[in-house]
C-alpha positions as CSV (number, residue, x, y, z in Angstrom):
1,X,104.2,77.1,101.0
2,X,107.8,77.4,100.0
3,X,109.7,80.6,100.2
4,X,111.2,81.8,96.9
5,X,114.3,83.9,96.3
6,X,113.7,87.3,94.9
7,X,112.8,87.0,91.2
8,X,114.6,89.3,88.8
9,X,112.7,92.5,88.3
10,X,113.2,95.9,86.9
11,X,114.5,98.4,89.4
12,X,112.1,101.3,90.1
13,X,113.7,104.6,89.4
14,X,113.3,107.8,91.5
15,X,110.1,108.7,89.5
16,X,108.6,105.5,90.8
17,X,109.0,106.3,94.5
18,X,112.0,104.0,95.0
19,X,113.5,104.2,98.5
20,X,117.2,105.1,98.8
21,X,118.3,102.6,101.5
22,X,121.7,103.8,102.7
23,X,122.6,100.6,104.4
24,X,122.3,97.9,101.8
25,X,123.7,95.2,104.1
26,X,121.0,96.0,106.7
27,X,118.4,95.8,104.0
28,X,119.6,92.3,103.0
29,X,119.4,91.2,106.6
30,X,115.9,92.6,107.0
31,X,114.7,90.8,103.8
32,X,116.3,87.5,104.9
33,X,114.4,87.8,108.2
34,X,111.1,88.4,106.4
35,X,111.6,85.5,104.1
36,X,111.9,83.2,107.1
37,X,108.6,84.4,108.6
38,X,105.2,82.9,108.1
39,X,103.0,84.7,105.6
40,X,100.5,87.1,107.0
41,X,97.6,85.9,104.8
42,X,96.9,82.7,103.0
43,X,96.4,81.9,99.3
44,X,93.1,80.3,100.2
45,X,91.7,83.6,101.7
46,X,93.1,85.6,98.7
47,X,91.1,83.3,96.4
48,X,88.0,83.8,98.6
49,X,88.3,87.5,98.2
50,X,88.8,87.2,94.4
51,X,85.5,85.2,94.2
52,X,83.7,87.9,96.1
53,X,85.2,90.6,93.9
54,X,84.0,88.6,90.9
55,X,80.5,89.1,92.2
56,X,81.1,92.9,92.4
57,X,82.4,92.9,88.9
58,X,79.1,91.8,87.6
59,X,76.9,93.9,89.8
60,X,76.1,91.3,92.4
61,X,78.0,92.8,95.3
62,X,79.6,96.1,96.4
63,X,83.1,96.6,97.7
64,X,83.8,98.8,100.7
65,X,87.5,99.6,100.9
66,X,88.4,101.9,103.8
67,X,90.9,102.7,106.5
68,X,93.8,105.0,107.3
69,X,95.7,107.0,104.8
70,X,98.9,105.9,106.5
71,X,99.0,103.5,109.4
72,X,101.3,104.2,112.3
73,X,103.2,101.7,114.4
74,X,102.2,103.5,117.5
75,X,98.5,103.1,116.7
76,X,98.6,99.3,116.7
77,X,96.3,99.3,119.7
78,X,93.1,97.2,120.3
79,X,91.0,100.3,121.0
80,X,92.2,102.1,117.9
81,X,91.7,99.0,115.6
82,X,88.3,98.3,117.2
83,X,87.1,101.8,116.3
84,X,88.2,101.6,112.7
85,X,86.8,98.1,112.3
86,X,83.5,99.1,113.9
87,X,83.2,102.0,111.5
88,X,83.9,99.8,108.5
89,X,81.3,97.2,109.8
90,X,78.7,100.0,110.4
91,X,79.2,101.3,106.9
92,X,78.9,97.9,105.4
93,X,75.7,97.2,107.4
94,X,74.1,100.4,106.2
95,X,75.0,99.6,102.6
96,X,73.8,96.0,102.9
97,X,70.5,96.8,104.5
98,X,69.6,100.1,102.8
99,X,71.2,99.3,99.5
100,X,70.0,95.7,99.3
101,X,73.4,94.4,98.2
102,X,76.1,92.1,99.7
103,X,79.1,94.1,100.8
104,X,82.7,92.9,100.5
105,X,84.7,94.4,103.4
106,X,88.3,95.3,102.6
107,X,90.3,97.3,105.2
108,X,93.2,99.6,104.4
109,X,95.0,98.0,107.3
110,X,97.9,95.7,108.3
111,X,100.3,97.0,105.7
112,X,99.5,100.6,104.8
113,X,102.7,101.8,106.4
114,X,104.3,103.4,103.3
115,X,103.1,106.4,101.2
116,X,104.2,107.8,97.9
117,X,105.0,111.5,98.0
118,X,104.9,114.2,95.3
119,X,108.1,115.7,96.7
120,X,110.8,113.3,98.0
121,X,112.5,116.1,99.9
122,X,111.0,118.3,102.6
123,X,112.5,121.7,103.4
124,X,112.0,123.6,106.7
125,X,113.8,126.8,107.6
126,X,116.4,126.2,104.9
127,X,117.1,122.6,105.9
128,X,116.2,119.8,103.5
129,X,115.7,116.2,104.5
130,X,114.0,113.2,103.0
131,X,110.2,113.4,103.1
132,X,108.3,111.2,105.5
133,X,107.5,108.1,103.5
134,X,105.5,106.2,106.1
135,X,106.6,104.2,109.2
136,X,107.8,101.4,107.0
137,X,110.5,103.6,105.7
138,X,111.4,106.4,108.1
139,X,110.1,108.6,111.0
140,X,107.9,111.7,111.1
141,X,110.3,113.7,113.3
142,X,112.2,116.3,111.3
143,X,115.7,115.2,112.1
144,X,118.4,113.6,109.9
145,X,118.3,110.4,112.0
146,X,114.6,110.0,111.9
147,X,114.2,110.8,108.2
148,X,117.0,108.4,107.1
149,X,115.4,105.2,105.6
150,X,115.9,102.3,108.0
151,X,115.5,98.7,106.7
152,X,114.7,97.5,110.3
153,X,111.4,99.3,109.8
154,X,110.5,96.6,107.3
155,X,110.6,94.1,110.1
156,X,108.7,96.4,112.3
157,X,106.0,96.7,109.6
158,X,105.6,93.0,109.5
159,X,105.2,92.7,113.2
160,X,102.7,95.6,113.3
161,X,100.7,94.0,110.5
162,X,100.8,90.6,112.3
163,X,99.5,92.2,115.5
164,X,96.8,94.1,113.6
165,X,95.5,91.0,111.9
166,X,95.6,89.2,115.3
167,X,93.5,91.9,116.9
168,X,91.0,92.0,114.1
169,X,90.6,88.2,114.2
170,X,90.1,88.4,118.0
171,X,87.5,91.2,117.8
172,X,85.6,89.3,115.1
173,X,85.7,86.0,117.1
174,X,84.4,87.9,120.2
175,X,81.3,88.9,118.2
176,X,82.1,92.5,117.2
177,X,80.3,91.9,113.8
178,X,77.4,89.9,115.3
179,X,74.2,91.6,114.2
180,X,72.8,90.9,117.7
181,X,75.2,93.6,118.9
182,X,74.1,96.2,116.3
183,X,72.7,98.7,118.8
184,X,75.9,98.6,120.8
185,X,77.9,100.0,117.9
186,X,76.6,103.5,118.6
187,X,79.3,104.4,121.1
188,X,81.6,106.0,118.5
189,X,79.1,108.6,117.2
190,X,79.3,112.3,118.1
191,X,76.5,113.0,120.4
192,X,73.5,114.3,118.5
193,X,74.9,113.2,115.1
194,X,72.1,113.0,112.4
195,X,73.9,109.8,111.2
196,X,73.5,108.4,114.7
197,X,69.7,109.0,114.7
198,X,69.3,107.4,111.2
199,X,71.6,104.5,112.3
200,X,69.6,103.8,115.5
201,X,66.4,103.7,113.4
202,X,67.9,101.2,111.0
203,X,69.4,99.1,113.8
204,X,65.9,98.8,115.4
205,X,64.5,97.7,112.1
206,X,67.3,95.0,111.7
207,X,66.7,93.8,115.3
208,X,62.9,93.4,114.5
209,X,63.7,91.5,111.3
210,X,66.1,89.2,113.2
211,X,63.5,88.6,115.9
212,X,61.0,87.7,113.2
213,X,63.4,85.2,111.6
214,X,64.2,83.6,114.9
215,X,60.5,83.2,115.6
216,X,60.2,81.5,112.2
217,X,63.3,79.4,113.3
218,X,65.4,80.8,110.5
219,X,68.9,81.6,111.4
220,X,72.3,81.6,109.7
221,X,76.0,81.7,110.8
222,X,76.2,84.7,108.4
223,X,74.3,86.7,111.0
224,X,77.1,86.2,113.5
225,X,80.3,85.9,111.3
226,X,81.9,88.2,108.8
227,X,85.1,88.3,106.7
228,X,87.2,91.4,106.6
229,X,90.1,91.3,104.2
230,X,93.4,93.3,104.4
231,X,94.9,95.5,101.7
232,X,97.6,98.1,101.2
233,X,99.5,99.8,98.4
234,X,102.3,97.7,97.0
235,X,104.8,100.5,97.2
236,X,108.0,99.2,98.9
237,X,108.9,96.3,96.7
238,X,111.8,95.2,99.0
239,X,109.0,94.3,101.6
240,X,106.6,92.8,99.1
241,X,109.2,90.5,97.4
242,X,110.5,89.2,100.7
243,X,106.9,88.2,101.7
244,X,106.0,86.6,98.4
245,X,105.2,82.9,98.8
246,X,104.8,80.2,96.2
247,X,102.2,77.4,96.5
248,X,102.9,73.8,95.7
249,X,101.1,74.4,92.5
250,X,103.7,77.1,91.6
251,X,101.5,80.1,92.0
252,X,103.1,83.2,93.6
253,X,101.1,85.1,96.2
254,X,101.9,88.3,98.1
255,X,101.4,87.1,101.7
256,X,101.6,90.6,103.0
257,X,97.8,91.3,102.3
258,X,94.8,89.9,100.5
259,X,94.6,92.7,97.9
260,X,97.4,94.9,96.8
261,X,97.1,98.0,94.7
262,X,99.4,100.0,92.5
263,X,99.2,103.8,93.0
264,X,98.8,106.6,90.5
265,X,102.5,107.5,90.8
266,X,103.7,104.0,90.1
267,X,101.4,102.6,87.5
268,X,103.9,102.8,84.6
269,X,103.1,99.7,82.5
270,X,106.9,99.2,82.0
271,X,107.8,99.8,85.7
272,X,108.7,97.5,88.5
273,X,105.5,98.0,90.5
274,X,103.3,96.8,87.6
275,X,105.7,93.9,86.9
276,X,105.4,92.8,90.5
277,X,101.6,93.1,90.6
278,X,101.4,91.1,87.3
279,X,103.5,88.3,88.9
280,X,101.3,87.5,91.9
281,X,98.0,85.7,91.9
282,X,96.3,87.9,94.5
283,X,93.5,90.2,93.5
284,X,95.1,93.5,92.5
285,X,94.0,97.0,91.9
286,X,95.4,100.1,90.2
287,X,94.6,103.8,90.9
288,X,93.6,105.9,87.9
289,X,94.1,109.7,88.2
290,X,93.0,112.5,85.8
291,X,96.0,112.0,83.5
292,X,94.9,108.4,82.6
293,X,94.0,107.9,79.0
294,X,91.8,105.2,77.4
295,X,95.0,103.7,76.0
296,X,96.6,103.7,79.4
297,X,93.7,101.8,81.0
298,X,93.6,99.3,78.2
299,X,97.3,98.6,78.6
300,X,97.0,98.3,82.4
301,X,94.1,95.9,82.0
302,X,96.0,93.7,79.6
303,X,99.1,93.6,81.8
304,X,97.3,92.9,85.1
305,X,94.5,90.6,83.8
306,X,95.6,88.9,80.6
307,X,93.4,85.9,81.3
308,X,90.2,87.9,81.9
309,X,89.8,86.3,85.3
310,X,86.7,87.7,87.2
311,X,87.7,89.3,90.4
312,X,91.4,89.6,89.6
313,X,91.5,93.3,88.7
314,X,89.9,96.4,90.3
315,X,90.2,99.8,88.7
316,X,90.0,102.6,91.2
317,X,89.4,106.1,89.7
318,X,90.5,109.2,91.6
319,X,89.6,111.9,89.2
320,X,88.1,114.7,91.3
321,X,84.5,115.9,91.5
322,X,84.9,118.3,88.6
323,X,86.5,115.8,86.2
324,X,84.3,112.7,86.4
325,X,81.8,113.5,83.7
326,X,84.5,114.6,81.3
327,X,87.0,111.7,81.8
328,X,85.3,108.6,83.2
329,X,83.1,107.6,80.3
330,X,86.0,107.2,77.9
331,X,87.9,105.0,80.5
332,X,84.8,102.8,81.0
333,X,84.2,102.4,77.3
334,X,87.9,101.6,76.7
335,X,87.7,98.7,79.1
336,X,84.4,97.5,77.8
337,X,85.9,97.1,74.4
338,X,88.3,94.5,75.8
339,X,85.5,92.4,77.3
340,X,87.7,91.9,80.5
341,X,85.7,91.8,83.7
342,X,86.9,94.4,86.2
343,X,85.6,95.9,89.4
344,X,85.1,99.7,88.9
345,X,85.7,101.5,92.2
346,X,85.7,105.2,93.1
347,X,88.3,106.9,95.3
348,X,86.6,110.2,96.0
349,X,89.3,111.4,98.4
350,X,92.6,112.0,96.5
351,X,91.2,114.0,93.6
352,X,89.5,116.4,96.0
353,X,92.4,117.4,98.3
354,X,93.3,121.1,98.8
355,X,95.4,123.1,101.2
356,X,94.0,125.8,103.4
357,X,95.6,129.2,104.0
358,X,97.1,127.8,107.2
359,X,98.8,125.0,105.3
360,X,96.4,122.2,106.3
361,X,95.5,119.6,103.7
362,X,91.8,118.8,103.7
363,X,88.8,117.7,101.7
364,X,85.3,118.9,101.4
365,X,82.7,116.3,102.3
366,X,80.4,117.5,99.6
367,X,83.1,117.0,97.0
368,X,83.5,113.4,98.2
369,X,79.8,112.7,97.9
370,X,79.6,114.4,94.5
371,X,82.4,112.3,93.0
372,X,80.8,109.1,94.2
373,X,77.4,110.2,92.9
374,X,78.8,111.3,89.5
375,X,80.7,108.1,89.1
376,X,77.6,106.0,89.8
377,X,75.7,108.0,87.3
378,X,78.3,107.6,84.5
379,X,78.3,103.8,85.1
380,X,74.6,103.7,85.1
381,X,74.4,105.6,81.8
382,X,76.9,103.3,80.1
383,X,75.3,100.1,81.4
384,X,78.2,99.5,83.7
385,X,78.3,99.2,87.5
386,X,80.1,101.1,90.2
387,X,81.3,98.2,92.2
388,X,82.9,99.9,95.2
389,X,84.4,102.8,96.9
390,X,87.8,103.4,98.4
391,X,87.9,105.9,101.2
392,X,90.3,107.1,103.8
393,X,88.6,107.1,107.2
394,X,89.1,106.6,110.9
395,X,87.0,105.4,113.8
396,X,87.9,108.5,115.8
397,X,86.2,111.9,115.9
398,X,89.0,113.7,114.2
399,X,88.6,117.1,112.4
400,X,90.5,116.6,109.1
401,X,87.8,117.0,106.4
402,X,85.5,120.0,106.3
403,X,81.7,119.7,105.9
404,X,79.3,116.9,106.7
405,X,76.3,117.1,109.0
406,X,78.2,118.8,111.7
407,X,79.5,121.4,109.2
408,X,83.1,121.3,110.2
409,X,85.0,124.4,109.0
410,X,88.6,125.1,108.2
411,X,88.9,126.7,111.6
412,X,87.7,123.4,113.2
413,X,90.6,121.5,111.6
414,X,92.9,122.5,114.4
415,X,90.8,120.8,117.1
416,X,91.9,117.2,116.2
417,X,94.0,117.0,113.1
418,X,95.9,113.8,113.7
419,X,96.6,112.1,110.4
420,X,100.1,111.1,109.6
421,X,99.6,112.1,105.9
422,X,96.3,112.8,104.2
423,X,93.0,113.9,105.8
424,X,90.5,111.2,106.7
425,X,86.7,111.1,107.1
426,X,85.8,110.9,110.8
427,X,83.4,108.3,112.2
428,X,80.2,110.4,111.7
429,X,81.2,111.6,108.2
430,X,82.0,108.0,107.1
431,X,78.5,106.8,108.3
432,X,76.8,109.8,106.6
433,X,78.6,108.9,103.4
434,X,77.3,105.3,103.7
435,X,73.7,106.4,104.1
436,X,73.9,108.7,101.1
437,X,75.6,106.0,99.0
438,X,73.0,103.4,100.1
439,X,70.3,105.4,98.3
440,X,72.4,105.5,95.1
441,X,72.9,101.7,95.3
442,X,69.2,101.2,95.9
443,X,68.4,103.2,92.8
444,X,70.9,101.1,90.7
445,X,69.3,97.9,92.0
446,X,65.9,99.1,91.1
447,X,67.1,100.2,87.7
């Protein structure tokens, strides 16, 4: 691939989460460095993901999109990445086996180092500083030095992403996803977790099925190999543009990740983020919040998938459990009128966030489950298909979301509240969600 210069593009204004880089010369140096680096992902693998997403668009697959709200440079560690990857693989296994549907595995990893913020300034004790925007932009420590956007962090983000992808590849090569190891994946469960008991029963059934197939001399590399794709929000365009690569055929790809999405705060059809997403050949997605109108979603669909290419566009709704029935039908019907294939996904996390009396942001597990179930029901009623979910999760036993089988309370949040930004499902909650969702998928398949 050749490395292009930055194409002219509209400049994102403050309302579009633009970063105010104080040292423009340092920014130029950082971008020059990134342009000289190998791409993190290949066009070939991006196209493989698009083909799998095309299957999800027509109801022949399901997309599991999950990972950290905001990745941290300090957490680029084999044991941390292994735990997240194991959780994603376990969820996919549950959905595949119990839901009888192929699962496309897409991690929120190797690039999710920047976050949009509702308030670009944070004030403590009368002192105002720039808000923490993710490790790609600035630091969490509440000091002027830490909170000043530093272009060198763009280079650090690239190196962190490269290391993450290398660790993931090594773990998969070492057999982490091998179905022969399915019983060994139990280590991350909280002792006595109901999800663990259900998982162990299912794992035993899978092992028996594999033993039967081997006895019949039926085997497949798919039992021992798996693809996990990387994705993140295309938020910091200085990073994305510097990592854009053009194939000999003249097609531009974001080499920073296989799938990039545009967030709720940056989905202005006339804005720079949409213009960038429209310019690349990767699969792309856009988040749709409760203010989205049918006209909005039609315009976004036309901009991002003008050629009606299957697997090109995913629409991720984040409406909130109380808004799905009132708002989702009109959005689905508006896209159906265009006859453009899209993957409909549900983000049941962002629309269900609230703040406790102690100032902790959290989410109720029941609300998460309810939004997924309601979304699936709406699609079923309209003859559509819920093609995936997008969830913020971790492989650790954190206490950030309340509820679930262990009935975490607001008081429990203080035990292990470790997120850099928004609350995530812990390992057991993520697996519990997968079991509950699998039954919904099974019903859809039977229907």
